[in-house]
Every structure is written in C-alpha cells, then in structure tokens.
PAZAPA-4460 file (N, C-alpha, C; in steps of 0.05 Angstrom, whole numbers, plus 32768, in hexadecimal, padded with zeros to 4 digits):
% residues 175
    n_x    n_y    n_z   ca_x   ca_y   ca_z    c_x    c_y    c_z   seq   type   mol
   7F4B   7EF1   7E64   7F47   7F09   7E54   7F41   7F20   7E67     1      X     A
   7F48   7F38   7E5F   7F42   7F50   7E6F   7F26   7F5A   7E6A     2      X     A
   7F17   7F5F   7E7F   7EFB   7F68   7E7D   7EF8   7F83   7E8C     3      X     A
   7EEB   7F96   7E7F   7EE6   7FAF   7E8D   7ED1   7FAA   7EA3     4      X     A
   7ED5   7FB7   7EBA   7EC2   7FB4   7ED0   7EAD   7FCA   7ECC     5      X     A
   7E94   7FC0   7ECB   7E7E   7FD3   7EC6   7E7A   7FE5   7EDE     6      X     A
   7E75   7FFE   7ED9   7E70   8012   7EEE   7E89   8019   7EFE     7      X     A
   7EA0   800F   7EF6   7EB8   8015   7F04   7EC7   802B   7EF5     8      X     A
   7EC9   8041   7F03   7ED9   8057   7EF7   7EF1   805C   7F09     9      X     A
   7F03   8049   7F08   7F1B   804B   7F18   7F2D   8060   7F0C    10      X     A
   7F3F   806A   7F1B   7F50   807F   7F12   7F6D   8079   7F19    11      X     A
   7F7E   8089   7F0F   7F9A   8086   7F17   7F9F   8096   7F30    12      X     A
   7FB7   8096   7F3A   7FBE   80A6   7F51   7FB6   80C2   7F4E    13      X     A
   7FA8   80CE   7F61   7F9E   80EA   7F5E   7FB5   80FE   7F59    14      X     A
   7FAE   8113   7F4C   7FC1   8129   7F49   7FC5   8137   7F63    15      X     A
   7FD9   8148   7F64   7FE0   8156   7F7D   7FC7   8164   7F88    16      X     A
   7FC2   815F   7FA2   7FAD   816D   7FB1   7F91   8166   7FA9    17      X     A
   7F8D   8151   7F99   7F72   814B   7F90   7F64   8135   7FA0    18      X     A
   7F70   812A   7FB4   7F65   8113   7FC3   7F4D   811D   7FD4    19      X     A
   7F36   810F   7FD2   7F1E   8116   7FE1   7F22   8110   7FFF    20      X     A
   7F2B   80F8   8005   7F2F   80F0   8021   7F4C   80E9   8024    21      X     A
   7F56   80ED   803C   7F72   80E8   8041   7F77   80CB   8048    22      X     A
   7F83   80BD   8035   7F8A   80A1   803A   7FA3   80A1   804C    23      X     A
   7FA6   808E   805D   7FBD   808C   806F   7FCD   8073   806A    24      X     A
   7FE7   8076   8067   7FF8   8060   8060   8011   805F   8072    25      X     A
   801C   8048   8076   8036   8044   8082   8048   8039   806D    26      X     A
   805F   8044   8069   8073   8039   8056   808B   8030   8065    27      X     A
   8096   8019   805C   80AE   800F   8069   80C6   801A   805B    28      X     A
   80DE   8012   8065   80F7   801D   805A   80FC   8015   803D    29      X     A
   80EF   8000   8033   80F4   7FF8   8018   80E5   800A   8003    30      X     A
   80D2   801A   800D   80C2   802B   7FFB   80D2   8044   7FF4    31      X     A
   80D5   804A   7FDA   80E6   8061   7FD2   80DB   807C   7FDB    32      X     A
   80ED   808E   7FE3   80E5   80A9   7FEB   80D6   80B8   7FD6    33      X     A
   80DD   80B3   7FBC   80CE   80C1   7FA6   80B1   80B8   7FA6    34      X     A
   80AC   809F   7FAC   8090   8095   7FAC   8081   80A1   7FC4    35      X     A
   808F   80A5   7FDA   8082   80B2   7FF2   807B   80CE   7FEA    36      X     A
   808D   80DD   7FDD   8087   80F8   7FD4   806F   80F9   7FC2    37      X     A
   806D   80E6   7FB0   8057   80E4   7F9D   803D   80E1   7FAB    38      X     A
   803C   80CF   7FBF   8024   80CA   7FCE   801C   80E3   7FDE    39      X     A
   8030   80F0   7FEB   802A   8108   7FFA   8020   811F   7FE9    40      X     A
   802B   8121   7FD1   8022   8136   7FBF   8006   8132   7FB5    41      X     A
   7FFC   8118   7FB7   7FE1   8112   7FB0   7FCE   8115   7FC8    42      X     A
   7FD9   811C   7FDF   7FC9   8122   7FF6   7FC7   810B   800A    43      X     A
   7FD5   80F5   8006   7FD4   80DF   8019   7FE4   80E5   8031    44      X     A
   7FDB   80DB   8048   7FEB   80DC   8060   7FFD   80C4   8060    45      X     A
   8017   80C9   8061   802B   80B3   8060   803D   80B5   8078    46      X     A
   803F   809F   8086   8051   809C   809D   8067   8089   8094    47      X     A
   8080   8091   8098   8097   8081   8090   80A2   8072   80A8    48      X     A
   80B3   805F   80A3   80C0   8050   80B8   80CF   8063   80CB    49      X     A
   80DC   8077   80C0   80EB   808A   80D1   80D8   809C   80E1    50      X     A
   80C1   80A3   80D5   80AE   80B3   80E4   80A3   80A5   80FC    51      X     A
   80A1   808A   80FA   8094   807A   810F   80A7   806C   8122    52      X     A
   80C1   806F   811D   80D4   8061   812E   80D7   8043   8127    53      X     A
   80CF   803C   810F   80D0   8020   8107   80E9   8019   80F7    54      X     A
   80FC   802C   80F3   8114   8026   80E4   8123   800F   80F2    55      X     A
   812A   7FFB   80E2   8138   7FE4   80ED   8127   7FCF   80FB    56      X     A
   810D   7FD5   80FD   80FA   7FC1   8109   80F3   7FAC   80F4    57      X     A
   80E7   7F97   80FE   80DF   7F80   80ED   80C7   7F87   80DC    58      X     A
   80C3   7F77   80C7   80AB   7F79   80B7   8092   7F76   80C8    59      X     A
   8093   7F63   80DB   807C   7F5F   80ED   8076   7F78   80FD    60      X     A
   808A   7F87   8105   8085   7FA0   8114   8077   7FB4   8102    61      X     A
   807F   7FB6   80E9   8073   7FC8   80D6   8055   7FC1   80D2    62      X     A
   8050   7FA7   80CE   8034   7F9E   80CA   8023   7FA3   80E2    63      X     A
   802E   7F9E   80FA   801F   7FA3   8113   8019   7FC0   8117    64      X     A
   802C   7FD1   8111   8028   7FEE   8113   8012   7FF7   8101    65      X     A
   8013   7FEE   80E8   7FFE   7FF6   80D4   7FE3   7FEB   80DC    66      X     A
   7FE2   7FD3   80E5   7FC8   7FC7   80ED   7FBC   7FD6   8105    67      X     A
   7FCC   7FDB   8119   7FC3   7FE9   8131   7FB8   8005   812B    68      X     A
   7FC3   8012   8117   7FBB   802D   8111   7FA9   802F   80F8    69      X     A
   7FA0   8018   80EE   7F8E   8016   80D6   7F9A   8024   80BE    70      X     A
   7FB4   801F   80B9   7FC3   802A   80A2   7FC6   8014   808E    71      X     A
   7FC7   801B   8075   7FD0   8008   8060   7FEE   8009   805F    72      X     A
   7FFB   7FF2   805C   8018   7FF1   805B   8021   7FF0   803E    73      X     A
   8033   8001   8037   803F   8002   801C   805C   7FFA   801E    74      X     A
   8064   7FE8   800C   807F   7FDE   800D   8088   7FD5   7FF1    75      X     A
   80A2   7FD0   7FEF   80AD   7FC3   7FD7   80B8   7FA7   7FDE    76      X     A
   80B3   7F9F   7FF6   80BD   7F85   8001   80A9   7F6F   7FFB    77      X     A
   80AE   7F5D   7FE9   809B   7F47   7FE2   8096   7F34   7FF9    78      X     A
   80A7   7F34   800E   80A2   7F23   8024   8087   7F28   8032    79      X     A
   807C   7F40   802E   8062   7F46   803A   804B   7F38   802D    80      X     A
   8050   7F2B   8016   803B   7F1C   8008   8037   7F00   8014    81      X     A
   8049   7EF8   8025   8048   7EDD   8032   8030   7EDC   8045    82      X     A
   801A   7ECF   803C   8002   7ECE   804C   8005   7EBD   8065    83      X     A
   8019   7EAB   8067   801E   7E9C   807F   802B   7EAE   8094    84      X     A
   803C   7EBF   808B   804A   7ED1   809E   8038   7EE9   80A5    85      X     A
   8029   7EF3   8092   8018   7F0A   8096   7FFB   7F02   808E    86      X     A
   7FED   7EF3   809F   7FD2   7EEA   8098   7FC0   7F02   8093    87      X     A
   7FB2   7F02   807C   7FA2   7F1A   8076   7F8D   7F21   808B    88      X     A
   7F82   7F0D   8099   7F6E   7F14   80AD   7F7A   7F20   80C6    89      X     A
   7F94   7F20   80C8   7FA1   7F2C   80E0   7FB3   7F43   80D9    90      X     A
   7FAE   7F50   80C3   7FC0   7F66   80BC   7FB3   7F7C   80AC    91      X     A
   7FC3   7F90   80A6   7FB9   7FA6   8097   7FB9   7F9F   8079    92      X     A
   7FAD   7FB1   8069   7FAF   7FAE   804C   7FCD   7FB3   8046    93      X     A
   7FD8   7FA2   8036   7FF5   7FA4   802F   7FF7   7FA6   8010    94      X     A
   8006   7FBA   8007   800B   7FBF   7FEB   8029   7FBB   7FE6    95      X     A
   8030   7FA8   7FD5   804C   7FA3   7FCE   8050   7FAD   7FB1    96      X     A
   8063   7FBF   7FAE   8067   7FCC   7F94   8081   7FC2   7F87    97      X     A
   807F   7FC0   7F6D   8096   7FBB   7F5C   8097   7FD3   7F48    98      X     A
   80A8   7FE6   7F4D   80A8   7FFF   7F3E   80B7   7FFE   7F24    99      X     A
   80BD   7FE7   7F19   80CA   7FE6   7EFF   80E5   7FF4   7EFF   100      X     A
   80E8   8008   7EEE   8101   8017   7EEC   8105   802A   7F03   101      X     A
   80F0   802F   7F13   80F2   8042   7F29   80ED   805F   7F20   102      X     A
   80E5   8062   7F07   80DF   807D   7EFE   80C5   8087   7F0B   103      X     A
   80C2   80A1   7F0A   80AA   80AD   7F15   8091   80A3   7F07   104      X     A
   8093   809F   7EEC   807C   8095   7EDD   8076   8078   7EE5   105      X     A
   808A   8067   7EE9   8085   804C   7EF2   8079   804B   7F0E   106      X     A
   8081   805D   7F1F   8075   805F   7F3A   8058   8067   7F38   107      X     A
   8052   807B   7F28   8036   8083   7F25   8025   806C   7F1A   108      X     A
   802F   805F   7F06   8020   8049   7EFA   801B   8032   7F0E   109      X     A
   802F   802B   7F1E   802C   8015   7F31   8019   801D   7F47   110      X     A
   8019   8037   7F4F   8008   803F   7F65   7FEA   8043   7F5D   111      X     A
   7FE4   803D   7F44   7FC7   803E   7F3C   7FB6   802B   7F4D   112      X     A
   7FC2   8016   7F57   7FB3   8003   7F67   7FA9   8010   7F81   113      X     A
   7FB3   8027   7F89   7FAA   8034   7FA1   7F90   8043   7F9E   114      X     A
   7F87   8046   7F85   7F6E   8055   7F80   7F57   804B   7F91   115      X     A
   7F53   8031   7F94   7F3C   8028   7FA5   7F3F   8031   7FC2   116      X     A
   7F58   8033   7FCB   7F5C   803B   7FE7   7F58   8059   7FE9   117      X     A
   7F62   8068   7FD6   7F60   8085   7FD7   7F43   808E   7FD3   118      X     A
   7F33   8080   7FC4   7F18   8089   7FBE   7F02   807A   7FCC   119      X     A
   7F08   8067   7FDD   7EF2   8058   7FE9   7EFA   804E   8005   120      X     A
   7EE7   804C   8016   7EEC   8042   8031   7EE6   8024   8031   121      X     A
   7EDE   8018   801A   7ED6   7FFC   8019   7EEE   7FE9   8015   122      X     A
   7F06   7FF3   8011   7F1C   7FE1   800A   7F21   7FCE   8022   123      X     A
   7F22   7FB4   801C   7F25   7FA0   8031   7F40   7FA3   803F   124      X     A
   7F3F   7FA5   8059   7F57   7FA8   8069   7F67   7F8E   8069   125      X     A
   7F5B   7F78   805F   7F69   7F5E   805F   7F75   7F58   8044   126      X     A
   7F7B   7F6C   8034   7F84   7F68   8019   7FA2   7F69   8017   127      X     A
   7FAD   7F5B   8004   7FC9   7F5E   7FFC   7FC8   7F65   7FDE   128      X     A
   7FD8   7F79   7FD7   7FD8   7F81   7FBB   7FF5   7F82   7FB2   129      X     A
   7FFA   7F75   7F9B   8014   7F76   7F8E   8012   7F86   7F75   130      X     A
   8020   7F9C   7F73   801C   7FAF   7F5D   8036   7FB2   7F4D   131      X     A
   8032   7FB3   7F33   8047   7FB9   7F20   803E   7FD1   7F10   132      X     A
   804F   7FD9   7EFD   8048   7FF0   7EEC   8030   7FEA   7EDA   133      X     A
   802B   7FD1   7ED3   8017   7FCA   7EC0   7FFD   7FC0   7ECC   134      X     A
   7FFE   7FB4   7EE4   7FE6   7FA9   7EEF   7FEA   7FA3   7F0D   135      X     A
   7FD6   7F99   7F1A   7FD9   7F91   7F36   7FC8   7F79   7F3B   136      X     A
   7FD0   7F6A   7F50   7FC1   7F53   7F59   7FB8   7F57   7F75   137      X     A
   7F9F   7F54   7F7A   7F93   7F57   7F95   7F8E   7F3B   7FA0   138      X     A
   7F98   7F36   7FB8   7F93   7F1D   7FC6   7F81   7F23   7FDE   139      X     A
   7F6A   7F17   7FDF   7F57   7F1B   7FF4   7F51   7F01   8002   140      X     A
   7F4D   7F02   801C   7F45   7EEA   802B   7F28   7EEF   8034   141      X     A
   7F17   7EDC   802D   7EFB   7EDD   8034   7EF7   7ED4   8051   142      X     A
   7EE0   7EDA   805D   7EDA   7ED3   8078   7EDC   7EB5   807D   143      X     A
   7ED6   7EA5   8068   7ED7   7E88   806B   7EF3   7E7C   8068   144      X     A
   7F07   7E8E   8064   7F23   7E86   8061   7F2C   7E81   8045   145      X     A
   7F1A   7E80   8032   7F22   7E7C   8016   7F2F   7E96   800C   146      X     A
   7F40   7E93   7FF8   7F4E   7EAA   7FED   7F44   7EB0   7FD1   147      X     A
   7F43   7ECA   7FCB   7F3B   7ED3   7FB1   7F51   7EE4   7FA6   148      X     A
   7F58   7EE0   7F8D   7F6C   7EF0   7F80   7F60   7EFE   7F68   149      X     A
   7F64   7F18   7F65   7F5B   7F27   7F4E   7F72   7F35   7F41   150      X     A
   7F74   7F33   7F27   7F88   7F41   7F18   7F7A   7F59   7F0A   151      X     A
   7F85   7F70   7F0E   7F79   7F88   7F03   7F8E   7F9A   7EF6   152      X     A
   7F83   7FAC   7EE5   7F94   7FC0   7ED9   7F82   7FD8   7ED2   153      X     A
   7F8F   7FEE   7ECF   7F81   8006   7EC5   7F8B   8009   7EA8   154      X     A
   7F79   8007   7E95   7F80   8007   7E79   7F70   801D   7E6B   155      X     A
   7F7E   8031   7E61   7F71   8047   7E53   7F5A   8053   7E63   156      X     A
   7F5F   8057   7E7C   7F4B   8064   7E8E   7F35   8052   7E98   157      X     A
   7F35   8038   7E91   7F21   8025   7E99   7F2D   8010   7EAB   158      X     A
   7F1E   8009   7EC1   7F27   7FF3   7ED2   7F20   7FD9   7EC5   159      X     A
   7F34   7FC7   7EC3   7F2F   7FAD   7EB8   7F38   7F97   7ECC   160      X     A
   7F2B   7F80   7EC9   7F31   7F69   7EDA   7F36   7F51   7EC8   161      X     A
   7F4A   7F41   7ECF   7F50   7F29   7EBF   7F3B   7F14   7EC6   162      X     A
   7F2E   7F09   7EB2   7F19   7EF6   7EB5   7F22   7EDC   7EA8   163      X     A
   7F22   7EC7   7EB8   7F27   7EAC   7EAE   7F0F   7EA3   7E9F   164      X     A
   7F12   7E9C   7E86   7EFB   7E94   7E75   7EF0   7E78   7E7B   165      X     A
   7EFD   7E6A   7E8D   7EF3   7E50   7E95   7EF8   7E3A   7E81   166      X     A
   7F0A   7E3E   7E6E   7F0F   7E29   7E59   7F1B   7E0F   7E65   167      X     A
   7F27   7E11   7E7C   7F33   7DF9   7E87   7F1F   7DE9   7E99   168      X     A
   7F05   7DF1   7E97   7EF1   7DE3   7EA7   7EEC   7DF0   7EC1   169      X     A
   7EFD   7E02   7EC9   7EF9   7E11   7EE2   7EE8   7E2A   7EDD   170      X     A
   7ED7   7E31   7EF0   7EC8   7E4A   7EEC   7EDA   7E62   7EEC   171      X     A
   7ED3   7E76   7EDD   7EE2   7E8E   7EDC   7ED9   7EA1   7EF2   172      X     A
   7EE7   7EB7   7EF5   7EE0   7ECB   7F09   7EC4   7ED5   7F06   173      X     A
   7EBB   7ED8   7EED   7EA1   7EE4   7EE8   7E8A   7ED1   7EEB   174      X     A
   7E8F   7EB8   7EF2   7E79   7EA5   7EF5   7E72   7E9F   7F11   175      X     A
***
C-alpha cells in the first residue's frame, strides 16, 4: 500500500530559475535534448556527452567521468542499472529514465525523482534510481553490502512510499 511520508514535502521539478542550489548532472547520448533543456531551464548545470568529449565512449567511461567529478549521471539506458557492472559503492548516483510517450509532460513527471537531489545535499551518491512518469524506484547499497529498494511516487503534492504490509510473513518497510 502507498503511505505518505511524514514531514516530507517533496516537490516536482522546479520551475524555471527557481532552484536554490545548482545541481550538477552528466547526461549521456541516450538522454533526449528536450529533457536537457528542461533541466537547464530549472537551473541545473548539465554536461552532455558532446560537451565532455564522451560521444562514442563506453558506459564505463561515462560513469567514471561522473564519479570523478561528483556528478549524478542521467540516462535512458537501462544497462546502467546492472549493479554487477556498475557497483553502487564505486560509482555516481545514476538515474535511468523511461519517458513514456516522450512528451514534455511525461518528461517533467518522470524527473520528479530528481527533487531530492535538487533540494538536498544528503542524496546518497551510491544510489540507482529508475524513474517512470508515475513513480520511481530507488536502489541503495548499505555500508554492510545489503541492498535496500524503495518505491516512491509524488501523489497530489505528497511524497508517498510503497510499504509492504508484511502479510507474507516478511517484515514490511515500516517495521
């Protein structure tokens, strides 16, 4: 079931020029130019593959560039979710987007998952996020090597998290 997170006032992608701090991102060639424009209009610093000389380079080169410069990597390439190839503890925060129809509205809705990065310096650099127009899944690796997955969405202006009610005998997220 979806549960509202107490004290969480998450927001959607900021309007043009409203970003308090300048978030820095690297986008690979799979990321649509319209989405880059949307981020830049919100005040984010965005480096593209062509800006950085990474056109035609491997996914590993993109991840290394982002990690070395403390950038979050934005992509539409689901290969970046492979934790064996891109171990979270050795890489940047990676956001993999599925923009639905590719409309501007779908892009804005999918990029809501960036709100924690845009509004906080606490976002774990070892995170992987898979975002769609309706929700996003955060994959975190803890210091002990265990993995945590959180499913979130922004619903009617409120941040919600999917909570397993534990009916199958397993403890839920909230326990």
